C-alpha positions in Angstrom: 0.1 -0.2 -0.1 2.3 2.7 0.9 4.8 1.4 -2.1 1.6 2.8 -4.5 1.2 5.9 -2.3 5.4 6.4 -3.3 5.1 5.2 -6.7 2.1 7.6 -7.3 4.0 10.5 -6.2 6.9 9.8 -8.1 4.8 10.0 -11.4 3.0 12.7 -10.1 6.7 14.5 -10.2 8.1 12.6 -13.1 4.6 14.4 -15.7 5.2 17.9 -14.0 8.7 17.8 -15.3 8.2 16.0 -18.6 5.0 18.6 -18.9 7.6 21.2 -18.3 10.0 20.1 -20.7 7.2 19.4 -23.1 6.0 23.0 -23.2 9.5 24.2 -23.4 9.8 21.9 -26.3 7.0 23.4 -27.9 8.0 27.1 -27.3 11.8 25.8 -28.9 9.7 24.1 -32.0 7.2 26.7 -32.7 9.9 29.7 -32.4 12.3 27.8 -34.6 9.8 27.0 -37.4 8.1 30.7 -37.1 11.7 32.5 -37.0 12.8 30.1 -40.2 9.4 30.9 -41.8 9.6 34.8 -41.3 13.2 34.8 -43.1 12.0 33.1 -46.1 9.1 35.5 -45.8 10.9 39.0 -46.0 14.5 37.8 -47.3 13.8 35.9 -50.7 16.8 35.0 -52.5 18.8 37.6 -54.2 17.8 35.8 -57.8 16.5 37.6 -60.7 13.8 35.3 -60.9 10.3 36.1 -59.6 8.9 32.2 -59.2 12.1 31.7 -56.4 11.2 34.3 -54.9 7.6 33.0 -54.6 8.5 29.8 -54.2 10.3 31.2 -51.4 7.2 33.2 -50.1 5.5 29.9 -50.1 8.2 28.0 -48.3 7.6 30.5 -45.5 3.9 30.4 -45.1 4.2 26.5 -44.8 6.9 26.6 -42.1 5.0 29.3 -40.3 1.9 27.1 -40.5 3.6 23.8 -39.6 5.3 25.5 -36.6 2.3 26.3 -35.3 0.5 23.2 -35.6 3.3 21.2 -34.3 3.7 24.0 -31.3 -0.2 23.6 -30.4 0.1 19.7 -30.5 3.1 20.1 -28.1 1.6 22.1 -25.6 -1.3 20.6 -25.2 0.3 17.4 -24.5 2.3 19.3 -22.0 -0.7 20.5 -20.5 -1.9 17.1 -20.5 0.7 15.6 -19.1 0.8 18.4 -16.4 -2.7 17.5 -15.5 -2.0 13.8 -15.0 0.5 14.3 -12.9 -2.0 16.1 -10.3 -4.0 13.3 -10.7 -1.2 11.0 -9.9 -0.6 12.9 -7.0 -3.9 13.4 -5.6 -5.4 9.7 -7.3 -8.8 10.7 -7.1 -10.6 10.6 -10.1 -8.7 10.2 -13.7 -7.6 6.6 -14.4 -8.4 6.6 -17.5 -7.2 9.8 -18.4 -3.9 8.4 -16.9 -3.8 5.1 -18.7 -4.8 6.3 -22.3 -1.8 9.4 -21.6 0.9 6.6 -20.2 -0.1 5.0 -24.1 0.4 8.3 -26.0 3.6 8.9 -23.8 5.1 5.9 -24.5 4.2 6.0 -28.2 5.1 9.7 -28.9 7.8 10.3 -25.8 11.2 9.0 -27.4 13.4 7.0 -24.9 12.5 8.8 -21.6 8.7 8.7 -22.8 9.1 4.8 -23.4 10.3 4.4 -19.8 7.8 6.5 -18.1 4.9 5.2 -20.5 6.0 1.9 -19.1 6.1 2.6 -15.7 3.3 4.2 -15.5 1.2 1.2 -16.8 3.2 -1.0 -14.5 1.5 1.0 -11.5 -1.6 1.8 -13.1 -2.2 -1.8 -13.5 -2.1 -2.9 -9.6 -5.6 -3.6 -8.5 -4.9 -1.6 -5.2 -4.0 1.7 -7.6 -7.3 1.1 -9.5 -9.2 1.3 -5.9 -7.3 3.9 -4.9 -8.8 5.9 -8.1 -11.9 5.1 -7.2 -11.5 6.7 -4.3 -12.7 2.9 -2.3 -11.4 1.7 0.7 -8.8 -0.7 0.3 -8.7 -3.8 2.3 -7.2 -4.2 5.6 -7.8 -0.4 6.2 -10.3 -0.5 8.6 -12.7 0.8 5.7 -10.6 4.1 5.9 -10.2 5.4 2.7 -6.1 5.9 2.2 -5.1 9.2 1.4 -2.1 10.9 1.7 -1.5 13.7 4.4 -1.1 17.3 2.3 1.7 19.0 2.7 
């Protein structure tokens, strides 16, 4: 039981860190595409062909659009990861939210995401953790819902 609470606390902390890193990554990705796109839009190649100038403007617009979409996707993922961190720490409701986000993290998170996703799925698959998320009393606790003290 104590091991489950400790693992949920650790998962909450790791999700806070991963969410913050995702938000920073989203800003970097969005900023990178924005700068490159703006450079192409404002400083077209110095060739005499107007066709090259037009294609540079189109490429700049496409890069800005791609950057905006990637920025939104990564920022939404980061915010959802931060929300999951709170749900792990409170372990009240949101079991399926955390479970689905663990699978998404497993797929899109690279090596750190794979580790975090596997650890999350291992902890979430325990019956005692499912019981904690439902807010029910755990066996052997005398009918008291086991919640960590608020600190």
